[in-house]
MOPAC internal coordinates of N, CA, C and O (Angstrom, degrees):
PM7 1SCF
backbone

  N    0.0000 0     0.00 0     0.00 0    0    0    0
  C    1.4459 1     0.00 0     0.00 0    1    0    0
  C    1.5227 1   110.70 1     0.00 0    2    1    0
  O    1.2310 1   120.34 1  -155.09 1    3    2    1
  N    1.3183 1   116.96 1    24.91 1    3    2    1
  C    1.4627 1   121.06 1   179.99 1    5    3    2
  C    1.5222 1   113.11 1   -88.82 1    6    5    3
  O    1.2310 1   120.29 1   168.12 1    7    6    5
  N    1.3067 1   117.05 1   -11.88 1    7    6    5
  C    1.4570 1   120.26 1  -174.87 1    9    7    6
  C    1.5325 1   110.96 1   -75.03 1   10    9    7
  O    1.2310 1   121.73 1   -30.52 1   11   10    9
  N    1.3254 1   114.30 1   149.48 1   11   10    9
  C    1.4553 1   120.18 1  -179.77 1   13   11   10
  C    1.5271 1   109.77 1  -120.60 1   14   13   11
  O    1.2310 1   120.18 1    23.17 1   15   14   13
  N    1.2992 1   117.27 1  -156.83 1   15   14   13
  C    1.4680 1   123.68 1  -170.78 1   17   15   14
  C    1.5217 1   114.05 1   -48.71 1   18   17   15
  O    1.2310 1   120.27 1   117.89 1   19   18   17
  N    1.3216 1   117.09 1   -62.11 1   19   18   17
  C    1.4660 1   120.59 1  -173.10 1   21   19   18
  C    1.5236 1   112.37 1   -68.15 1   22   21   19
  O    1.2310 1   119.93 1   141.92 1   23   22   21
  N    1.3282 1   117.75 1   -38.08 1   23   22   21
  C    1.4678 1   120.77 1   179.49 1   25   23   22
  C    1.5255 1   110.87 1   -66.35 1   26   25   23
  O    1.2310 1   119.93 1   137.42 1   27   26   25
  N    1.3293 1   117.73 1   -42.58 1   27   26   25
  C    1.4586 1   120.35 1   178.08 1   29   27   26
  C    1.5251 1   111.49 1   -66.36 1   30   29   27
  O    1.2310 1   120.10 1   140.11 1   31   30   29
  N    1.3233 1   117.41 1   -39.89 1   31   30   29
  C    1.4675 1   120.54 1   176.63 1   33   31   30
  C    1.5265 1   110.30 1   -62.91 1   34   33   31
  O    1.2310 1   120.03 1   143.48 1   35   34   33
  N    1.3358 1   117.56 1   -36.52 1   35   34   33
  C    1.4606 1   121.29 1   176.17 1   37   35   34
  C    1.5152 1   112.07 1   -64.22 1   38   37   35
  O    1.2310 1   119.95 1   141.46 1   39   38   37
  N    1.3200 1   117.71 1   -38.54 1   39   38   37
  C    1.4710 1   121.25 1   176.79 1   41   39   38
  C    1.5257 1   110.07 1   -63.65 1   42   41   39
  O    1.2310 1   120.71 1   138.67 1   43   42   41
  N    1.3324 1   116.24 1   -41.33 1   43   42   41
  C    1.4643 1   119.85 1   178.70 1   45   43   42
  C    1.5202 1   109.96 1   -60.40 1   46   45   43
  O    1.2310 1   120.38 1   137.06 1   47   46   45
  N    1.3220 1   116.88 1   -42.94 1   47   46   45
  C    1.4735 1   120.40 1  -179.59 1   49   47   46
  C    1.5276 1   112.29 1   -68.20 1   50   49   47
  O    1.2310 1   120.52 1   131.74 1   51   50   49
  N    1.3436 1   116.61 1   -48.26 1   51   50   49
  C    1.4666 1   120.65 1  -175.00 1   53   51   50
  C    1.5294 1   113.64 1   -76.34 1   54   53   51
  O    1.2310 1   120.21 1   131.58 1   55   54   53
  N    1.3092 1   117.21 1   -48.42 1   55   54   53
  C    1.4620 1   121.10 1  -171.99 1   57   55   54
  C    1.5311 1   113.05 1   -86.05 1   58   57   55
  O    1.2310 1   120.34 1   145.64 1   59   58   57
  N    1.3286 1   116.96 1   -34.36 1   59   58   57
  C    1.4622 1   120.77 1  -176.29 1   61   59   58
  C    1.5258 1   112.83 1  -102.19 1   62   61   59
  O    1.2310 1   120.64 1   171.54 1   63   62   61
  N    1.3350 1   116.38 1    -8.46 1   63   62   61
  C    1.4619 1   121.86 1  -178.34 1   65   63   62
  C    1.5335 1   112.04 1    53.70 1   66   65   63
  O    1.2310 1   120.97 1  -136.20 1   67   66   65
  N    1.3292 1   115.75 1    43.80 1   67   66   65
  C    1.4612 1   121.62 1   178.43 1   69   67   66
  C    1.5201 1   109.08 1  -126.25 1   70   69   67
  O    1.2310 1   120.79 1   -21.90 1   71   70   69
  N    1.3098 1   116.10 1   158.10 1   71   70   69
  C    1.4589 1   121.33 1   177.91 1   73   71   70
  C    1.5236 1   108.42 1  -105.39 1   74   73   71
  O    1.2310 1   119.94 1   -75.93 1   75   74   73
  N    1.3302 1   117.72 1   104.07 1   75   74   73
  C    1.4674 1   120.00 1  -174.96 1   77   75   74
  C    1.5284 1   114.41 1   -68.72 1   78   77   75
  O    1.2310 1   119.45 1   159.07 1   79   78   77
  N    1.3244 1   118.66 1   -20.93 1   79   78   77
  C    1.4662 1   120.90 1  -179.56 1   81   79   78
  C    1.5219 1   112.60 1   -73.83 1   82   81   79
  O    1.2310 1   120.00 1   154.32 1   83   82   81
  N    1.3181 1   117.61 1   -25.68 1   83   82   81
  C    1.4570 1   120.50 1  -175.17 1   85   83   82
  C    1.5186 1   113.73 1  -104.27 1   86   85   83
  O    1.2310 1   119.64 1   159.06 1   87   86   85
  N    1.2973 1   118.28 1   -20.94 1   87   86   85
  C    1.4605 1   119.81 1  -169.61 1   89   87   86
  C    1.5227 1   113.97 1   -79.85 1   90   89   87
  O    1.2310 1   119.79 1   145.07 1   91   90   89
  N    1.3335 1   118.00 1   -34.93 1   91   90   89
  C    1.4540 1   120.44 1  -175.30 1   93   91   90
  C    1.5217 1   113.22 1    76.43 1   94   93   91
  O    1.2310 1   120.43 1  -174.78 1   95   94   93
  N    1.3199 1   116.78 1     5.22 1   95   94   93
  C    1.4538 1   121.63 1  -179.58 1   97   95   94
  C    1.5159 1   111.36 1   -77.61 1   98   97   95
  O    1.2310 1   121.04 1   -14.61 1   99   98   97
  N    1.3294 1   115.62 1   165.39 1   99   98   97
  C    1.4546 1   123.08 1   173.79 1  101   99   98
  C    1.5228 1   106.72 1  -105.50 1  102  101   99
  O    1.2310 1   120.60 1   -52.43 1  103  102  101
  N    1.3215 1   116.45 1   127.57 1  103  102  101
  C    1.4598 1   121.86 1  -179.06 1  105  103  102
  C    1.5200 1   108.63 1  -106.25 1  106  105  103
  O    1.2310 1   120.84 1   -50.17 1  107  106  105
  N    1.3346 1   116.00 1   129.83 1  107  106  105
  C    1.4584 1   122.67 1  -172.48 1  109  107  106
  C    1.5233 1   109.49 1  -108.42 1  110  109  107
  O    1.2310 1   120.96 1   -48.47 1  111  110  109
  N    1.3329 1   115.77 1   131.53 1  111  110  109
  C    1.4589 1   122.13 1   178.30 1  113  111  110
  C    1.5243 1   108.45 1  -125.98 1  114  113  111
  O    1.2310 1   120.45 1   -51.47 1  115  114  113
  N    1.3424 1   116.74 1   128.53 1  115  114  113
  C    1.4589 1   122.66 1   177.71 1  117  115  114
  C    1.5214 1   109.23 1  -117.26 1  118  117  115
  O    1.2310 1   120.57 1   -31.57 1  119  118  117
  N    1.3265 1   116.51 1   148.43 1  119  118  117
  C    1.4620 1   119.39 1   174.09 1  121  119  118
  C    1.5301 1   109.29 1   -81.95 1  122  121  119
  O    1.2310 1   120.01 1    -4.97 1  123  122  121
  N    1.3347 1   117.58 1   175.03 1  123  122  121
  C    1.4656 1   121.64 1  -176.39 1  125  123  122
  C    1.5232 1   113.15 1   -61.06 1  126  125  123
  O    1.2310 1   120.42 1   140.41 1  127  126  125
  N    1.3171 1   116.81 1   -39.59 1  127  126  125
  C    1.4714 1   120.60 1  -179.93 1  129  127  126
  C    1.5228 1   112.23 1   -76.24 1  130  129  127
  O    1.2310 1   120.43 1   169.34 1  131  130  129
  N    1.3293 1   116.79 1   -10.66 1  131  130  129
  C    1.4630 1   124.73 1  -178.78 1  133  131  130
  C    1.5297 1   112.38 1    59.87 1  134  133  131
  O    1.2310 1   120.57 1  -149.93 1  135  134  133
  N    1.3292 1   116.51 1    30.07 1  135  134  133
  C    1.4684 1   118.99 1   175.24 1  137  135  134
  C    1.5250 1   111.86 1  -108.11 1  138  137  135
  O    1.2310 1   120.39 1  -176.96 1  139  138  137
  N    1.3365 1   116.87 1     3.04 1  139  138  137
  C    1.4622 1   121.87 1   175.75 1  141  139  138
  C    1.5241 1   108.71 1  -132.47 1  142  141  139
  O    1.2310 1   120.97 1   -38.20 1  143  142  141
  N    1.3219 1   115.75 1   141.80 1  143  142  141
  C    1.4544 1   120.82 1   179.98 1  145  143  142
  C    1.5239 1   108.85 1  -136.36 1  146  145  143
  O    1.2310 1   120.99 1   -37.32 1  147  146  145
  N    1.3312 1   115.71 1   142.68 1  147  146  145
  C    1.4606 1   122.69 1   170.71 1  149  147  146
  C    1.5201 1   107.37 1  -126.31 1  150  149  147
  O    1.2310 1   121.19 1   -45.87 1  151  150  149
  N    1.3319 1   115.34 1   134.13 1  151  150  149
  C    1.4578 1   121.88 1   175.00 1  153  151  150
  C    1.5200 1   107.58 1  -113.98 1  154  153  151
  O    1.2310 1   120.34 1   -52.90 1  155  154  153
  N    1.3174 1   116.96 1   127.10 1  155  154  153
  C    1.4626 1   123.03 1  -179.18 1  157  155  154
  C    1.5172 1   109.14 1  -112.56 1  158  157  155
  O    1.2310 1   120.53 1   -47.75 1  159  158  157
  N    1.3349 1   116.59 1   132.25 1  159  158  157
  C    1.4564 1   121.52 1  -179.33 1  161  159  158
  C    1.5178 1   110.06 1  -147.12 1  162  161  159
  O    1.2310 1   120.83 1   -43.24 1  163  162  161
  N    1.3248 1   116.03 1   136.76 1  163  162  161
  C    1.4654 1   122.20 1   170.93 1  165  163  162
  C    1.5175 1   106.38 1   -95.75 1  166  165  163
  O    1.2310 1   119.49 1   -63.89 1  167  166  165
  N    1.3233 1   118.58 1   116.11 1  167  166  165
  C    1.4648 1   120.60 1  -174.90 1  169  167  166
  C    1.5223 1   113.66 1  -100.99 1  170  169  167
  O    1.2310 1   120.53 1  -158.08 1  171  170  169
  N    1.3180 1   116.60 1    21.92 1  171  170  169
  C    1.4584 1   120.68 1   174.85 1  173  171  170
  C    1.5041 1   114.29 1   106.54 1  174  173  171
  O    1.2310 1   119.87 1   144.58 1  175  174  173
  N    1.3267 1   117.85 1   -35.42 1  175  174  173
  C    1.4599 1   119.64 1   179.56 1  177  175  174
  C    1.5245 1   112.24 1  -133.22 1  178  177  175
  O    1.2310 1   120.10 1  -172.56 1  179  178  177
  N    1.3242 1   117.42 1     7.44 1  179  178  177
  C    1.4534 1   120.12 1   177.42 1  181  179  178
  C    1.5196 1   111.41 1   176.21 1  182  181  179
  O    1.2310 1   121.36 1   -14.02 1  183  182  181
  N    1.3315 1   115.01 1   165.98 1  183  182  181
  C    1.4565 1   122.07 1   178.71 1  185  183  182
  C    1.5192 1   110.15 1   -81.79 1  186  185  183
  O    1.2310 1   120.95 1   -33.04 1  187  186  185
  N    1.3187 1   115.79 1   146.96 1  187  186  185
  C    1.4574 1   122.27 1   172.83 1  189  187  186
  C    1.5263 1   107.85 1  -129.84 1  190  189  187
  O    1.2310 1   120.54 1   -44.74 1  191  190  189
  N    1.3271 1   116.58 1   135.26 1  191  190  189
  C    1.4633 1   122.14 1   176.12 1  193  191  190
  C    1.5216 1   108.34 1  -124.68 1  194  193  191
  O    1.2310 1   121.51 1   -47.58 1  195  194  193
  N    1.3238 1   114.71 1   132.42 1  195  194  193
  C    1.4631 1   121.82 1   171.02 1  197  195  194
  C    1.5212 1   105.51 1  -110.12 1  198  197  195
  O    1.2310 1   120.07 1   -51.44 1  199  198  197
  N    1.3186 1   117.47 1   128.56 1  199  198  197
  C    1.4605 1   121.91 1  -175.81 1  201  199  198
  C    1.5193 1   108.85 1  -131.36 1  202  201  199
  O    1.2310 1   120.77 1   -50.71 1  203  202  201
  N    1.3391 1   116.13 1   129.29 1  203  202  201
  C    1.4560 1   119.63 1  -179.40 1  205  203  202
  C    1.5210 1   109.95 1  -141.07 1  206  205  203
  O    1.2310 1   121.23 1   -42.31 1  207  206  205
  N    1.3497 1   115.26 1   137.69 1  207  206  205
  C    1.4643 1   121.97 1   175.39 1  209  207  206
  C    1.5223 1   107.64 1  -118.37 1  210  209  207
  O    1.2310 1   120.69 1   -53.63 1  211  210  209
  N    1.3194 1   116.29 1   126.37 1  211  210  209
  C    1.4603 1   121.28 1   178.12 1  213  211  210
  C    1.5196 1   109.75 1   -81.37 1  214  213  211
  O    1.2310 1   120.24 1   -39.70 1  215  214  213
  N    1.3018 1   117.16 1   140.30 1  215  214  213
  C    1.4610 1   121.83 1   175.11 1  217  215  214
  C    1.5246 1   110.67 1   -81.25 1  218  217  215
  O    1.2310 1   119.79 1   151.77 1  219  218  217
  N    1.3259 1   118.01 1   -28.23 1  219  218  217
  C    1.4596 1   123.46 1   176.10 1  221  219  218
  C    1.5069 1   108.39 1  -143.24 1  222  221  219
  O    1.2310 1   120.47 1   -28.96 1  223  222  221
  N    1.3237 1   116.71 1   151.04 1  223  222  221
  C    1.4538 1   121.18 1   175.68 1  225  223  222
  C    1.5159 1   112.70 1    83.70 1  226  225  223
  O    1.2310 1   121.53 1     9.00 1  227  226  225
  N    1.3211 1   114.67 1  -171.00 1  227  226  225
  C    1.4621 1   120.55 1  -178.95 1  229  227  226
  C    1.5242 1   109.07 1  -149.79 1  230  229  227
  O    1.2310 1   121.66 1   -15.00 1  231  230  229
  N    1.3226 1   114.42 1   165.00 1  231  230  229
  C    1.4538 1   121.48 1   176.58 1  233  231  230
  C    1.5197 1   109.12 1   -86.23 1  234  233  231
  O    1.2310 1   120.64 1   -35.33 1  235  234  233
  N    1.3194 1   116.38 1   144.67 1  235  234  233
  C    1.4611 1   121.39 1   177.30 1  237  235  234
  C    1.5235 1   109.15 1   -81.99 1  238  237  235
  O    1.2310 1   120.95 1   -45.28 1  239  238  237
  N    1.3127 1   115.78 1   134.72 1  239  238  237
  C    1.4602 1   120.33 1   173.55 1  241  239  238
  C    1.5160 1   109.01 1   -83.67 1  242  241  239
  O    1.2310 1   119.64 1   -45.23 1  243  242  241
  N    1.3282 1   118.29 1   134.77 1  243  242  241
  C    1.4629 1   119.14 1   173.87 1  245  243  242
  C    1.5226 1   109.26 1   -68.80 1  246  245  243
  O    1.2310 1   120.74 1   -23.40 1  247  246  245
  N    1.3122 1   116.19 1   156.60 1  247  246  245
  C    1.4631 1   121.21 1   178.92 1  249  247  246
  C    1.5279 1   108.12 1   -70.75 1  250  249  247
  O    1.2310 1   120.78 1   -55.62 1  251  250  249
  N    1.3308 1   116.11 1   124.38 1  251  250  249
  C    1.4585 1   121.08 1  -179.26 1  253  251  250
  C    1.5214 1   109.34 1   -96.74 1  254  253  251
  O    1.2310 1   120.32 1   -46.71 1  255  254  253
  N    1.3200 1   116.99 1   133.29 1  255  254  253
  C    1.4524 1   121.08 1   175.26 1  257  255  254
  C    1.5225 1   108.74 1   -88.26 1  258  257  255
  O    1.2310 1   121.01 1   -27.54 1  259  258  257
  N    1.2971 1   115.68 1   152.46 1  259  258  257
  C    1.4750 1   122.67 1  -178.57 1  261  259  258
  C    1.5242 1   110.00 1    62.25 1  262  261  259
  O    1.2310 1   120.75 1    25.09 1  263  262  261
  N    1.3103 1   116.16 1  -154.91 1  263  262  261
  C    1.4568 1   121.50 1   176.57 1  265  263  262
  C    1.5180 1   109.69 1  -107.32 1  266  265  263
  O    1.2310 1   120.85 1  -151.88 1  267  266  265
  N    1.3082 1   115.98 1    28.12 1  267  266  265
  C    1.4527 1   121.85 1  -179.26 1  269  267  266
  C    1.5254 1   110.16 1   -77.82 1  270  269  267
  O    1.2310 1   120.79 1   -29.13 1  271  270  269
  N    1.3114 1   116.09 1   150.87 1  271  270  269
  C    1.4572 1   120.11 1   175.15 1  273  271  270
  C    1.5216 1   110.61 1  -102.89 1  274  273  271
  O    1.2310 1   120.86 1  -158.06 1  275  274  273
  N    1.3374 1   115.96 1    21.94 1  275  274  273
  C    1.4614 1   120.41 1   177.41 1  277  275  274
  C    1.5219 1   109.34 1  -145.55 1  278  277  275
  O    1.2310 1   120.90 1   -21.89 1  279  278  277
  N    1.3252 1   115.88 1   158.11 1  279  278  277
  C    1.4613 1   121.48 1   177.23 1  281  279  278
  C    1.5243 1   109.05 1  -153.77 1  282  281  279
  O    1.2310 1   121.13 1   -14.40 1  283  282  281
  N    1.3157 1   115.45 1   165.60 1  283  282  281
  C    1.4542 1   120.89 1   175.68 1  285  283  282
  C    1.5126 1   108.22 1  -105.10 1  286  285  283
  O    1.2310 1   120.65 1   -36.43 1  287  286  285
  N    1.3375 1   116.36 1   143.57 1  287  286  285
  C    1.4590 1   120.07 1   176.98 1  289  287  286
  C    1.5127 1   109.67 1  -143.85 1  290  289  287
  O    1.2310 1   121.64 1   -17.76 1  291  290  289
  N    1.3027 1   114.47 1   162.24 1  291  290  289
  C    1.4559 1   121.29 1   178.95 1  293  291  290
  C    1.5206 1   109.49 1   -79.85 1  294  293  291
  O    1.2310 1   120.89 1   -20.14 1  295  294  293
  N    1.3296 1   115.91 1   159.86 1  295  294  293
  C    1.4578 1   121.81 1   179.90 1  297  295  294
  C    1.5224 1   111.69 1   -59.35 1  298  297  295
  O    1.2310 1   120.40 1   138.46 1  299  298  297
  N    1.3330 1   116.84 1   -41.54 1  299  298  297
  C    1.4622 1   118.97 1  -179.18 1  301  299  298
  C    1.5245 1   111.54 1   -67.22 1  302  301  299
  O    1.2310 1   119.52 1   148.09 1  303  302  301
  N    1.3272 1   118.51 1   -31.91 1  303  302  301
  C    1.4619 1   121.14 1   176.95 1  305  303  302
  C    1.5277 1   110.76 1   -65.57 1  306  305  303
  O    1.2310 1   120.24 1   140.37 1  307  306  305
  N    1.3200 1   117.15 1   -39.63 1  307  306  305
  C    1.4638 1   120.80 1   175.79 1  309  307  306
  C    1.5275 1   110.10 1   -62.82 1  310  309  307
  O    1.2310 1   120.05 1   137.35 1  311  310  309
  N    1.3134 1   117.51 1   -42.65 1  311  310  309
  C    1.4580 1   121.11 1   178.51 1  313  311  310
  C    1.5320 1   111.23 1   -62.51 1  314  313  311
  O    1.2310 1   120.30 1   141.69 1  315  314  313
  N    1.3321 1   117.03 1   -38.31 1  315  314  313
  C    1.4643 1   120.66 1   177.40 1  317  315  314
  C    1.5243 1   110.85 1   -64.05 1  318  317  315
  O    1.2310 1   120.30 1   135.66 1  319  318  317
  N    1.3257 1   117.04 1   -44.34 1  319  318  317
  C    1.4664 1   121.00 1   179.81 1  321  319  318
  C    1.5183 1   110.11 1   -61.14 1  322  321  319
  O    1.2310 1   120.30 1   132.87 1  323  322  321
  N    1.3368 1   117.03 1   -47.13 1  323  322  321
  C    1.4609 1   120.56 1  -179.78 1  325  323  322
  C    1.5230 1   112.12 1   -65.75 1  326  325  323
  O    1.2310 1   120.10 1   151.51 1  327  326  325
  N    1.3248 1   117.41 1   -28.49 1  327  326  325
  C    1.4512 1   122.15 1  -179.93 1  329  327  326
  C    1.5158 1   114.37 1   -87.80 1  330  329  327
  O    1.2310 1   120.27 1   177.71 1  331  330  329
  N    1.3421 1   117.10 1    -2.29 1  331  330  329
  C    1.4523 1   120.27 1   178.18 1  333  331  330
  C    1.5182 1   114.58 1    83.40 1  334  333  331
  O    1.2310 1   120.00 1  -162.45 1  335  334  333
  N    1.3102 1   117.60 1    17.55 1  335  334  333
  C    1.4616 1   121.57 1   179.83 1  337  335  334
  C    1.5177 1   108.98 1   -93.43 1  338  337  335
  O    1.2310 1   120.39 1   -48.88 1  339  338  337
  N    1.3301 1   116.86 1   131.12 1  339  338  337
  C    1.4597 1   121.85 1  -178.98 1  341  339  338
  C    1.5247 1   110.64 1   -71.08 1  342  341  339
  O    1.2310 1   120.32 1   -51.28 1  343  342  341
  N    1.3115 1   116.99 1   128.72 1  343  342  341
  C    1.4631 1   121.22 1   179.05 1  345  343  342
  C    1.5273 1   111.11 1   -69.11 1  346  345  343
  O    1.2310 1   120.12 1   155.88 1  347  346  345
  N    1.3343 1   117.37 1   -24.12 1  347  346  345
  C    1.4623 1   121.46 1  -179.47 1  349  347  346
  C    1.5257 1   112.01 1   -70.26 1  350  349  347
  O    1.2310 1   120.00 1   154.01 1  351  350  349
  N    1.3375 1   117.61 1   -25.99 1  351  350  349
  C    1.4581 1   120.64 1  -175.51 1  353  351  350
  C    1.5295 1   113.20 1   -91.85 1  354  353  351
  O    1.2310 1   119.91 1   178.88 1  355  354  353
  N    1.3086 1   117.77 1    -1.12 1  355  354  353
  C    1.4628 1   121.24 1  -177.14 1  357  355  354
  C    1.5206 1   109.57 1   -86.02 1  358  357  355
  O    1.2310 1   121.01 1   -48.63 1  359  358  357
  N    1.3151 1   115.67 1   131.37 1  359  358  357
  C    1.4565 1   121.28 1   175.30 1  361  359  358
  C    1.5206 1   107.88 1  -114.95 1  362  361  359
  O    1.2310 1   120.46 1   -57.12 1  363  362  361
  N    1.3095 1   116.73 1   122.88 1  363  362  361
  C    1.4596 1   121.50 1  -178.33 1  365  363  362
  C    1.5311 1   110.16 1   -95.29 1  366  365  363
  O    1.2310 1   121.35 1   -40.57 1  367  366  365
  N    1.3183 1   115.03 1   139.43 1  367  366  365
  C    1.4561 1   120.64 1   175.26 1  369  367  366
  C    1.5241 1   108.51 1   -87.42 1  370  369  367
  O    1.2310 1   121.02 1   -26.01 1  371  370  369
  N    1.3065 1   115.66 1   153.99 1  371  370  369
  C    1.4568 1   121.78 1  -177.29 1  373  371  370
  C    1.5262 1   110.17 1   -62.94 1  374  373  371
  O    1.2310 1   120.28 1   -45.55 1  375  374  373
  N    1.3331 1   117.07 1   134.45 1  375  374  373
  C    1.4555 1   124.37 1   178.09 1  377  375  374
  C    1.5315 1   108.73 1  -137.15 1  378  377  375
  O    1.2310 1   121.50 1   -21.46 1  379  378  377
  N    1.3217 1   114.73 1   158.54 1  379  378  377
  C    1.4590 1   120.50 1   176.51 1  381  379  378
  C    1.5111 1   110.67 1   -67.19 1  382  381  379
  O    1.2310 1   120.25 1   -43.84 1  383  382  381
  N    1.3170 1   117.12 1   136.16 1  383  382  381
  C    1.4610 1   123.39 1   175.91 1  385  383  382
  C    1.5231 1   107.79 1  -121.06 1  386  385  383
  O    1.2310 1   120.22 1   -56.05 1  387  386  385
  N    1.3184 1   117.19 1   123.95 1  387  386  385
  C    1.4557 1   121.51 1   178.39 1  389  387  386
  C    1.5214 1   108.79 1   -71.23 1  390  389  387
  O    1.2310 1   119.16 1   -60.37 1  391  390  389
  N    1.3380 1   119.22 1   119.63 1  391  390  389
  C    1.4715 1   121.46 1  -177.46 1  393  391  390
  C    1.5198 1   111.85 1   -80.09 1  394  393  391
  O    1.2310 1   120.12 1  -104.36 1  395  394  393
  N    1.3144 1   117.38 1    75.64 1  395  394  393
  C    1.4681 1   122.63 1  -178.00 1  397  395  394
  C    1.4994 1   109.94 1   -85.05 1  398  397  395
  O    1.2310 1   120.10 1   180.00 1  399  398  397

């Protein structure tokens, strides 16, 4: 968890094959113990990092498909992870989905 703005952006480019300057996405990094998290985001005119260390407990890893070390998630799922809510216990009600 020693990496900062440029090093994390380099990981996004090399390991995830994504361009963090253009996507507007939030990239999540967890340490091995999963008790520390860093969120990296380019907000249009500069980098922003959110960093949090838990005093007890750990963050839940989302289920990864394939052998990838990255996944996409919804904003509310990220909020649940940061809030300590298990993604397995959430039941979603049916909502309209635009078939784009």
